[in-house]
C-alpha positions as CSV (number, residue, x, y, z in Angstrom):
1,M,110.9,110.7,89.0
2,E,111.5,108.1,91.7
3,N,110.4,109.1,95.2
4,L,109.6,107.7,98.6
5,S,105.9,108.0,98.4
6,N,105.3,104.5,99.9
7,K,108.1,104.8,102.5
8,V,107.8,105.4,106.2
9,A,110.8,107.1,107.9
10,V,111.5,107.7,111.6
11,V,113.9,110.6,112.3
12,L,115.3,110.7,115.8
13,G,116.6,114.2,116.5
14,G,114.4,115.5,113.7
15,T,113.8,118.8,115.5
16,G,117.6,119.5,115.8
17,G,119.8,121.6,113.5
18,V,120.8,118.7,111.3
19,G,117.7,116.6,111.7
20,E,115.2,119.3,110.6
21,G,117.0,119.5,107.2
22,I,116.8,115.8,106.8
23,V,113.1,115.9,107.6
24,R,112.6,118.5,104.9
25,A,114.4,116.4,102.3
26,L,112.4,113.3,103.2
27,L,109.1,115.2,102.9
28,Q,110.2,116.6,99.6
29,A,110.6,113.0,98.4
30,D,107.0,112.4,99.5
31,A,107.8,110.1,102.5
32,T,105.8,109.7,105.6
33,V,108.1,111.1,108.3
34,I,107.6,110.3,112.0
35,V,109.6,112.6,114.3
36,P,109.6,111.8,118.0
37,S,110.6,114.6,120.4
38,R,110.2,115.2,124.1
39,S,109.3,118.8,123.4
40,E,105.9,119.6,121.9
41,S,107.1,123.1,121.3
42,N,110.0,121.9,119.2
43,L,107.7,119.7,117.2
44,N,105.5,122.7,116.5
45,D,108.5,124.7,115.4
46,L,109.4,121.9,113.0
47,A,105.9,121.8,111.6
48,D,106.2,125.6,110.9
49,Y,109.6,125.1,109.3
50,V,108.4,122.5,106.8
51,S,104.9,124.0,106.2
52,D,106.0,125.2,102.8
53,I,106.5,121.6,101.6
54,K,103.2,120.2,100.2
55,T,104.5,116.6,99.6
56,G,105.0,113.8,102.2
57,K,103.4,113.6,105.6
58,L,104.9,114.8,108.9
59,I,103.8,112.9,111.9
60,P,105.0,114.5,115.2
61,F,105.1,112.2,118.2
62,V,105.8,113.4,121.8
63,G,108.3,110.8,123.0
64,S,111.9,109.7,122.9
65,V,114.4,106.9,123.2
66,N,116.2,108.5,126.1
67,T,115.0,105.8,128.6
68,E,113.8,102.2,128.3
69,E,110.3,103.3,129.2
70,N,110.1,106.0,126.6
71,A,111.6,103.7,124.0
72,L,108.9,101.1,124.7
73,T,106.2,103.7,124.4
74,L,107.5,104.7,121.0
75,S,107.8,101.0,119.9
76,N,104.2,100.4,120.9
77,Y,103.0,103.3,118.9
78,L,104.9,102.2,115.8
79,H,103.8,98.6,116.1
80,Q,100.1,99.7,116.5
81,N,100.3,102.0,113.4
82,Y,102.8,100.5,110.9
83,K,103.5,97.0,109.7
84,S,107.2,98.0,109.3
85,I,109.3,101.1,108.7
86,D,111.7,101.7,105.8
87,I,114.1,104.3,106.9
88,V,115.6,105.2,110.3
89,V,117.7,108.3,110.8
90,A,119.4,108.6,114.2
91,S,120.6,112.2,114.7
92,L,120.9,112.3,118.4
93,G,123.1,114.0,120.9
94,G,124.9,117.3,120.8
95,W,128.3,119.0,121.4
96,K,129.8,119.9,124.7
97,Q,133.3,120.8,125.8
98,G,135.0,122.7,128.6
99,F,137.1,120.4,130.8
100,P,140.2,118.2,130.2
101,V,139.6,114.5,130.6
102,Y,141.4,114.3,134.0
103,S,139.0,116.8,135.6
104,Y,135.7,116.2,133.8
105,P,132.8,116.2,136.3
106,I,131.4,112.6,136.8
107,K,127.9,114.0,136.7
108,E,128.4,115.5,133.2
109,W,130.2,112.3,132.1
110,N,127.2,110.2,133.1
111,Q,124.8,112.7,131.3
112,I,126.8,112.6,128.1
113,L,127.0,108.8,128.3
114,N,123.2,108.6,128.4
115,D,122.4,111.4,125.9
116,V,125.1,110.5,123.3
117,L,125.6,106.8,123.6
118,T,122.9,105.0,125.5
119,S,120.2,106.8,123.4
120,H,121.7,105.3,120.2
121,F,121.8,101.9,121.8
122,L,118.1,102.2,122.7
123,A,117.4,103.6,119.2
124,I,118.9,100.4,117.7
125,K,117.0,98.1,120.0
126,T,113.7,99.9,119.4
127,L,113.8,100.5,115.6
128,V,116.0,97.9,113.9
129,P,113.4,95.1,114.7
130,M,110.8,97.2,112.9
131,L,112.9,97.8,109.8
132,H,111.8,96.0,106.7
133,P,114.1,92.9,106.6
134,Q,114.8,93.1,102.9
135,T,114.8,96.8,102.1
136,G,115.2,98.7,105.4
137,N,117.8,101.5,105.8
138,Y,119.4,102.7,109.0
139,F,121.3,106.0,108.8
140,H,123.4,107.0,111.8
141,I,124.5,110.6,111.9
142,N,127.9,111.1,113.5
143,G,130.5,113.9,113.6
144,F,134.2,114.3,112.7
145,G,134.9,114.0,116.5
146,S,134.4,110.2,116.1
147,E,137.7,110.1,114.3
148,E,139.6,113.1,115.6
149,V,141.0,114.3,118.9
150,V,139.3,117.4,120.1
151,P,140.9,118.8,123.4
152,M,138.4,119.6,126.1
153,A,135.8,117.4,124.5
154,G,137.0,114.0,125.5
155,P,133.7,112.4,126.6
156,I,131.9,113.6,123.5
157,T,134.5,112.3,121.1
158,A,134.8,109.1,123.0
159,M,131.1,108.5,122.8
160,A,131.1,109.4,119.1
161,A,133.8,106.8,118.5
162,A,131.8,104.3,120.4
163,Q,128.7,105.1,118.3
164,K,130.8,104.4,115.2
165,S,131.8,101.0,116.6
166,L,128.2,100.2,117.5
167,I,127.0,101.0,114.0
168,L,129.8,98.9,112.4
169,T,128.9,96.0,114.6
170,L,125.2,96.4,113.7
171,A,126.1,96.4,110.0
172,A,128.0,93.1,110.4
173,E,125.1,91.6,112.4
174,V,122.4,92.4,109.8
175,N,124.7,91.7,106.8
176,R,122.8,88.5,105.8
177,T,119.5,90.4,105.6
178,G,118.6,93.0,103.0
179,M,119.0,95.8,105.4
180,R,121.5,98.5,104.8
181,V,123.3,100.4,107.6
182,Y,125.1,103.7,107.0
183,E,127.5,105.6,109.2
184,L,127.4,109.2,107.9
185,I,130.3,111.2,109.4
186,L,129.7,114.9,109.0
187,G,131.9,117.9,109.2
188,P,130.8,121.4,110.3
189,M,127.2,122.1,109.1
190,M,125.4,125.1,107.9
191,T,122.6,124.8,110.3
192,R,120.1,127.6,110.8
193,D,121.4,128.3,114.3
194,R,125.0,128.5,113.1
195,L,124.0,130.9,110.3
196,K,122.6,133.3,112.9
197,H,126.1,133.8,114.2
198,S,128.4,133.0,111.2
199,A,128.4,132.8,107.5
200,G,130.2,129.4,107.7
201,K,132.3,128.3,104.7
202,P,131.2,127.8,101.1
203,D,132.1,124.1,101.1
204,W,130.2,123.2,104.2
205,Y,127.0,121.1,103.7
206,Y,123.5,122.3,104.5
207,P,121.5,119.8,106.6
208,E,118.9,119.5,103.7
209,E,121.8,118.4,101.4
210,I,122.5,115.5,103.9
211,G,118.8,114.7,103.7
212,H,118.9,114.5,99.9
213,Y,121.9,112.2,100.1
214,I,119.9,109.9,102.4
215,V,117.1,109.9,99.9
216,E,119.5,109.1,97.0
217,Q,121.1,106.2,98.9
218,T,117.6,104.9,99.8
219,I,116.5,104.9,96.2
220,A,119.7,104.0,94.4
221,P,122.7,103.0,96.7
222,T,126.0,104.1,95.2
223,Q,128.3,101.9,97.2
224,H,128.2,99.1,99.8
225,D,130.6,100.6,102.3
226,V,129.0,101.4,105.7
227,I,131.0,104.6,106.4
228,H,130.3,107.6,104.3
229,R,132.3,110.7,105.1
230,L,130.7,114.0,104.2
231,L,133.2,116.3,105.9
232,S,132.8,119.0,103.3
233,K,131.9,119.4,99.6
234,N,135.6,119.4,98.7
235,N,136.4,116.5,101.0
236,A,133.6,113.9,100.7
237,Q,134.4,110.2,100.6
238,V,131.2,108.7,99.3
């Protein structure tokens, strides 16, 4: 069976609820998976979570793309150790709501801008130049808020929409190469943390299933569209 035994993947946000499932799927496909995180404790927890998988290779790296300095440190590490990378998964940011747009605190706006949009910009600047120019794959993980109005979460959804625009622009800019750019727009997910508080719904995806979709698209792409909507198992546009 085809696998990713010769592929190198970088998963930004790989210690998060969605990212950890993607890491599992990539390891199951026998990829080398580099996961940067600012938290060594989170990296240790991830290593424990995937310890049952005997294929692939997990490479934890204490670092991030949250600042230009940290992005450069990550870039230097990758250049020193790898000729190129094959897969990038950017699953960065989180969810926050609580204020209407007209009274959102500027401090929180600026924090969201950095965590949810600037981090993706730095991810692109850092990792796209390292992707294999003929076969590289860039997967951007986004949420349904990028296309819907969610009251009290204006800054988050605005940044998600801007992320989508950024990825569509990236796809157009690398169109003449062999690189493929994917915008995966996800619905509610059956993350481990969510399942501690709720049973979720039967048609929601598990993070690991999103990871298997990434593996499938890497090995045998099913379509050329940039946007793939995986909102639920009964409402997928792929």
